[in-house]
Each structure stands twice: as structure tokens, then as C-alpha cells.
N, C-alpha and C positions, 0 to 999 in steps of 0.2 A: 515043749509042754508049757502051756500058759498057766498063769496063777489065777484060778477061778475062785468063786465065793466059798467053796468047800475046802480050800487049801488050808493047811495049818497056819496059825497066826505067826509062827516063827518064820515060815517061808515068806509070807507077805511082808513082814517087817524087814527081813534081809533084802528082799527085792527092792523095797522102798529106799533102804539105805544105799544100795548099789546105784539106783537111779539118781539119788541126791548127790553122789560123788561126781557125776558127769557134768561138766560145765555146759551151760546152755548158750548156744549161739544166738545172738540178737542181730537183726539186719541193719539197724541204723544207729549211728553215733553222731548224727548231725546236730549242731548246736552246742556241742560240748567242747569248750576250749580248755585244754589242759592248763593254760596260764591263768585261767580264772578260778582254778581250784585252790582251796585253802588246805595246804598239806599238813597232815597231822602226824604222820609217821613214815618210816621207810623200813624196808626189809630186803634181804638178799635171798632169792630163790633160784636155785640151779645156776649160780654165777651171774645172775642178772639182778640189778638193783630195781626194786619196785617202790613206788611212792604211793601212799594212800591219802586221798584228798576228798574234800567235801565242797559242794556248792551250797552256800547258806540257804536254809529253808527248803531243801530238797532231800527226800528220804533215801538217798543212795550214798554208798561209800565207793568212790571211784578208785580204780587201780591203774596206775600210769607207769610206764617204763621210764627210767631216768635217761637212758641213752639208747633208744631204739625207735625205728619208724615203722608204722605209725605209733605215736607215743601212748595212746590210750589202749589198754588191754580190755577193760570192761568195768563192770560195777557189781557190787554185792547188794542184795536186798535181804530182808529178814533179820536185821540187826537191832530190833527193838528190845526194850526191857522185858517184855513178855516172852520173847524168844529165849533170852538168857535164863529165865526162870522156869523153863520147861515147856513153854508154848501154851497157848490158850485155845487153839483150834483143833479139835479132834478130827482125824481123817485128813489132815493136810498132806500135801504131796511130799514134803520133806519131814524128816524126823524132828521132834521138838528140840529147839535149841540149835538147829542146823541152818546157817544162812545159805542163800543160793548165789552162785557165781554166774554172771551173765557176761559172755564174751562178745564184745562189739566189733572187734577186729578179726575177721576170718583168717588173716595172715598169722595170727598168734594162736589159733585154736589147736593145731597139732602140738605146739610146744606145751600148751597148758595141759593137755591130756596125758603127757608122758610121765611115768614114774611117780605118781602121787603128787604132782605139782599143784593140782587144783585143791587138794586137801591142805597142803602147806600154805597156799595163798589164803584159803579160808581161815586157817588157824592164825596166821599173822594179821589178817584183817580184823578178826574178833579181838585179838590182843590190842591192836591199835585203837579200835572203837571203844573198848572198855577203858583204856588209858585216857583217851580224850574225854570220855564221860566223867571219869574221876577228876580230871583237871578242871573241867567246867563246873562240876558240882562242889568242888572244894574239898 
């Protein structure tokens, strides 16, 4: 059964939240050198160490494995100040305040989808992003 325009708002909201939990596969990661990233934090998810890094003046938070090939897992978008304050765009695909995880390495897609790992990665990424903003703003 599809979710039509007459479905209750709660069903549509729950459906949107479920879709937001699914990591999005992205086809290309060309041009991103993990050594060029400015690392801002690290976290352990399912016994693997993840590093969070930035390319200066680019609006993405990259997620890299410390010891795994290929090293780049993907990146997160939607980490702006407006996102953390509840979102400013009504009708967006994700819930307000929810970043999107884009997986650039298809080899890691199955690992990411297991046992709530994508939600854990998003939570750690948001914490890293907010800590970096606090450090930069003083």
C-alpha cells in the first residue's frame, strides 16, 4: 500500500523518517583524497574506527575508515546551522535536523546498513560537527 495524499500525517512522517535512515549510495568519489582532509574527530562504530574530516570551503563532512580499503566511506550533507535549529525548508525529504549520509564506496554499503550503524554514524558526525563549530567560534 502506497502513502497517498489522503494518508494520515503520522504515517507520512513515519515513512519519511524511515527513508531518512537509509544511507544513500553515490556513484562517484573521484577527486577526494583522504590525505587532503582536515580531520576534526574520530569515533568507533561496530569495532571500526571512523575519522571525520573536511575539505576547506566545501559543504560536506567526510567519513573515512582509519584502517580499511577503500578508506572513504562517504560524506554527510545537511549539517548547517538551520538544520540543527529545526530546519527551514518545509516538505524536505528528511526530517528537520536530520543530516543525510551518502555512501561513496559500494563495498561499504552493506556494512553501513546493518544494525543501526547509519544512525550511529550520523549521531557521531553531528557531535563532531558541533564540537568543531564550537572550537572555531570560540
